[in-house]
VMD Tcl script that draws the C-alpha trace (Angstrom):
set ca {
  {-37.27 -39.23 89.26}
  {-36.02 -37.98 85.84}
  {-32.32 -37.52 85.38}
  {-31.24 -33.86 85.21}
  {-30.15 -32.61 81.78}
  {-26.49 -32.98 80.94}
  {-24.69 -29.66 80.70}
  {-21.17 -28.61 79.91}
  {-19.24 -25.37 79.64}
  {-20.14 -24.90 75.98}
  {-23.88 -25.31 76.64}
  {-23.64 -22.80 79.49}
  {-21.78 -20.24 77.39}
  {-24.17 -20.63 74.45}
  {-27.15 -20.17 76.77}
  {-25.50 -17.08 78.26}
  {-24.87 -15.67 74.76}
  {-28.50 -16.31 73.82}
  {-29.67 -14.51 76.95}
  {-27.35 -11.57 76.20}
  {-28.66 -11.44 72.62}
  {-32.27 -11.32 73.81}
  {-32.01 -9.20 76.94}
  {-28.61 -7.55 77.04}
  {-25.52 -8.44 79.03}
  {-27.15 -7.34 82.29}
  {-29.69 -10.17 81.85}
  {-26.91 -12.78 81.99}
  {-27.05 -14.20 85.50}
  {-26.37 -17.63 86.93}
  {-30.10 -17.93 87.68}
  {-31.16 -16.98 84.12}
  {-28.69 -19.40 82.52}
  {-29.71 -22.19 84.91}
  {-33.37 -21.61 84.06}
  {-32.59 -21.67 80.33}
  {-30.83 -25.02 80.77}
  {-33.43 -26.34 83.27}
  {-30.86 -26.96 85.98}
  {-30.16 -25.38 89.33}
  {-27.69 -22.48 89.49}
  {-25.38 -24.62 91.61}
  {-25.08 -27.12 88.73}
  {-23.40 -24.42 86.64}
  {-20.54 -24.01 89.11}
  {-19.14 -27.40 88.11}
  {-18.32 -25.83 84.72}
  {-17.92 -22.06 85.29}
  {-16.77 -20.06 88.29}
  {-19.56 -17.51 88.08}
  {-20.96 -14.69 85.99}
  {-17.56 -13.17 85.19}
  {-16.38 -16.50 83.81}
  {-19.52 -16.69 81.69}
  {-18.87 -13.21 80.31}
  {-15.27 -14.17 79.54}
  {-16.65 -17.25 77.82}
  {-19.00 -15.12 75.70}
  {-15.97 -13.09 74.58}
  {-14.33 -16.38 73.63}
  {-17.38 -17.51 71.62}
  {-17.62 -14.19 69.78}
  {-13.91 -14.17 68.92}
  {-14.12 -17.77 67.70}
  {-17.15 -16.91 65.58}
  {-15.42 -13.83 64.17}
  {-12.22 -15.64 63.21}
  {-14.09 -18.66 61.82}
  {-16.05 -16.36 59.54}
  {-12.91 -14.42 58.57}
  {-11.17 -17.61 57.46}
  {-7.97 -19.27 58.49}
  {-5.54 -17.24 56.41}
  {-2.77 -15.32 58.12}
  {-1.98 -13.10 55.15}
  {-2.23 -9.31 55.46}
  {-5.28 -9.30 53.16}
  {-7.22 -11.07 55.89}
  {-7.71 -7.65 57.58}
  {-10.61 -6.96 55.25}
  {-12.06 -10.37 55.99}
  {-11.74 -9.75 59.74}
  {-13.41 -6.35 59.38}
  {-16.32 -7.81 57.39}
  {-16.64 -10.74 59.78}
  {-16.67 -8.41 62.79}
  {-19.49 -6.45 61.19}
  {-21.51 -9.65 60.60}
  {-20.90 -11.03 64.10}
  {-21.80 -7.66 65.64}
  {-24.99 -7.66 63.61}
  {-25.93 -11.09 64.94}
  {-25.00 -10.27 68.55}
  {-25.24 -6.46 68.97}
  {-25.61 -6.50 72.75}
  {-23.04 -9.18 73.53}
  {-20.58 -7.84 70.94}
  {-19.94 -4.80 73.13}
  {-18.20 -7.14 75.59}
  {-15.33 -7.35 73.08}
  {-14.65 -3.66 73.64}
  {-14.83 -3.84 77.41}
  {-13.27 -7.16 78.42}
  {-9.83 -8.58 77.76}
  {-9.22 -11.94 76.13}
  {-9.11 -13.80 79.44}
  {-9.55 -17.45 78.48}
  {-6.91 -19.60 76.82}
  {-9.07 -19.96 73.70}
  {-9.63 -16.19 73.46}
  {-5.89 -15.58 73.82}
  {-5.29 -18.04 70.97}
  {-7.52 -15.91 68.74}
  {-5.56 -12.82 69.74}
  {-2.42 -14.80 68.90}
  {-3.79 -15.47 65.40}
  {-4.15 -11.71 64.94}
  {-0.52 -11.34 66.03}
  {0.40 -13.92 63.38}
  {-1.44 -11.87 60.73}
  {0.57 -8.78 61.69}
  {3.86 -10.67 61.69}
  {3.01 -12.13 58.26}
  {2.37 -8.55 57.10}
  {5.94 -7.63 58.03}
  {5.31 -5.85 61.33}
  {8.38 -6.09 63.57}
  {7.88 -8.13 66.75}
  {8.20 -5.20 69.14}
  {5.27 -3.42 67.41}
  {2.90 -6.38 67.04}
  {1.16 -6.07 70.43}
  {0.46 -2.34 70.21}
  {-0.72 -2.56 66.60}
  {-2.96 -5.51 67.47}
  {-4.62 -3.40 70.17}
  {-5.09 -0.44 67.84}
  {-6.30 -2.45 64.85}
  {-8.59 -4.75 66.80}
  {-10.13 -1.84 68.72}
  {-10.74 0.02 65.45}
  {-12.27 -3.05 63.81}
  {-14.43 -3.92 66.81}
  {-15.47 -0.30 67.35}
  {-16.59 0.16 63.75}
  {-18.49 -3.13 63.83}
  {-20.16 -2.20 67.12}
  {-21.08 1.22 65.74}
  {-22.84 -0.38 62.79}
  {-24.56 -3.04 64.91}
  {-25.94 -0.50 67.37}
  {-27.05 1.81 64.51}
  {-24.70 4.57 65.63}
  {-23.70 4.95 61.99}
  {-27.12 4.17 60.48}
  {-27.18 7.37 58.43}
  {-23.96 6.43 56.66}
  {-23.17 4.01 53.84}
  {-21.89 1.00 55.77}
  {-20.11 -0.50 52.75}
  {-18.28 2.78 52.18}
  {-17.40 2.93 55.88}
  {-16.01 -0.60 55.61}
  {-13.88 0.28 52.57}
  {-12.55 3.49 54.13}
  {-11.80 1.75 57.43}
  {-9.89 -0.98 55.60}
  {-7.89 1.60 53.62}
  {-7.14 3.45 56.87}
  {-5.99 0.25 58.60}
  {-3.84 -0.86 55.69}
  {-2.22 2.58 55.34}
  {-1.46 2.66 59.06}
  {-0.09 -0.86 58.95}
  {2.14 -0.01 55.98}
  {4.06 2.54 58.05}
  {5.19 -0.17 60.46}
  {6.16 -2.87 58.00}
  {9.84 -3.68 57.78}
  {11.31 -3.03 54.32}
}
mol new
graphics top color blue
foreach p $ca { graphics top sphere $p radius 0.5 }
foreach p [lrange $ca 0 end-1] q [lrange $ca 1 end] { graphics top cylinder $p $q radius 0.2 }
display resetview
């Protein structure tokens, strides 16, 4: 009898992301991921608690991909890099990317990415008591614009111009909260 394929959390999450890319988030099920990995659905439970954990893991993968593409800098100029990276990641994963607008950063790794965004804001001179609210506003704006481009909501508009105007808007808003 052949030995079943070896799986781990990363393989499960990548299979779930692939399924979401091809068939939408609704297509991500324990059964679909198990079939993609040629294992039984029960084999997945050794690594993930269920569909919700897989969706949280997809959020983690997308955030990791976004920040890896944006670069490791924590300077304020990285906002433009994050905006461009979000647009690219959304273009690669238009269906799954929408999870970033509807799910919180629930895993430790996803919270670390959010923490890096906090570091960017602190490096930009935002006082500590304003970092969390500005992170929510900036990240939602960035993710929303990227999702709008990926889903062709803004297809009739110049996407490069949208990117430049969004960045100017974000930087102007951020400037108001910087400490002198």
